[in-house]
C-alpha positions in Angstrom: 103.1 99.3 113.2 99.5 100.0 113.7 99.4 102.6 111.0 101.0 100.2 108.5 98.6 97.5 109.4 95.7 99.9 109.1 96.6 101.1 105.6 97.4 97.6 104.3 94.1 96.2 105.5 92.2 99.3 104.3 93.8 99.2 100.9 93.2 95.4 100.5 89.5 95.9 101.5 89.1 98.7 98.9 90.9 96.8 96.1 89.6 93.3 96.6 86.3 94.2 98.4 85.0 91.1 100.3 86.9 88.3 98.7 89.2 85.6 100.1 92.1 87.6 98.9 91.2 90.4 101.3 91.1 87.9 104.2 94.5 86.4 103.2 96.1 89.9 103.0 94.5 90.8 106.4 95.7 87.6 108.0 99.3 88.0 106.7 99.4 91.7 107.6 98.0 91.0 111.1 100.4 88.1 111.7 103.5 90.1 110.6 102.5 93.2 112.6 101.7 91.1 115.7 105.1 89.4 115.5 106.8 92.8 115.2 104.9 94.2 118.2 105.6 91.1 120.3 109.2 91.3 119.4 109.4 94.9 120.4 107.8 94.2 123.7 110.0 91.2 124.4 113.2 93.0 123.4 112.3 96.1 125.4 111.6 94.0 128.5 114.8 91.9 128.1 116.9 95.1 127.6 115.2 96.6 130.7 116.4 93.8 132.9 120.0 94.1 131.7 120.3 97.9 132.2 121.5 99.2 135.5 120.9 102.9 135.1 117.5 104.5 135.8 117.1 106.4 132.6 117.9 103.3 130.5 115.4 101.2 132.5 112.7 103.8 132.0 113.3 104.0 128.2 113.2 100.2 127.8 110.1 100.0 130.0 108.4 102.5 127.8 109.5 100.5 124.7 108.1 97.2 126.2 104.8 98.8 127.2 104.5 100.4 123.7 105.0 97.0 122.1 102.4 95.5 124.4 99.9 98.3 123.6 100.6 97.9 119.9 100.0 94.2 120.2 96.7 94.7 121.8 95.6 97.4 119.3 96.6 95.1 116.3 94.7 92.2 117.8 91.7 94.4 118.5 91.6 95.6 114.9 92.8 92.5 113.0 91.0 89.6 114.6 87.4 90.8 114.1 88.2 91.5 110.4 89.2 87.8 110.0 86.0 86.6 111.6 83.6 88.6 109.4 
């Protein structure tokens, strides 16, 4: 998710430079990727609760933490771009 967001924002800033179109593309890409990362974190945590086996809980915990880390990375990268 982070790589897709990075390349979409980077391509938009190269193509459109500093226009309102760049901000719109950045806002849409950031929103879509934040929703996907949040959904991954929520799904991973929900599946973790329902799993009784140790390995399954570990896998779902890693998925939930990965989604949360992706959410933070996307917010860290996307929100300042919208403010400038």
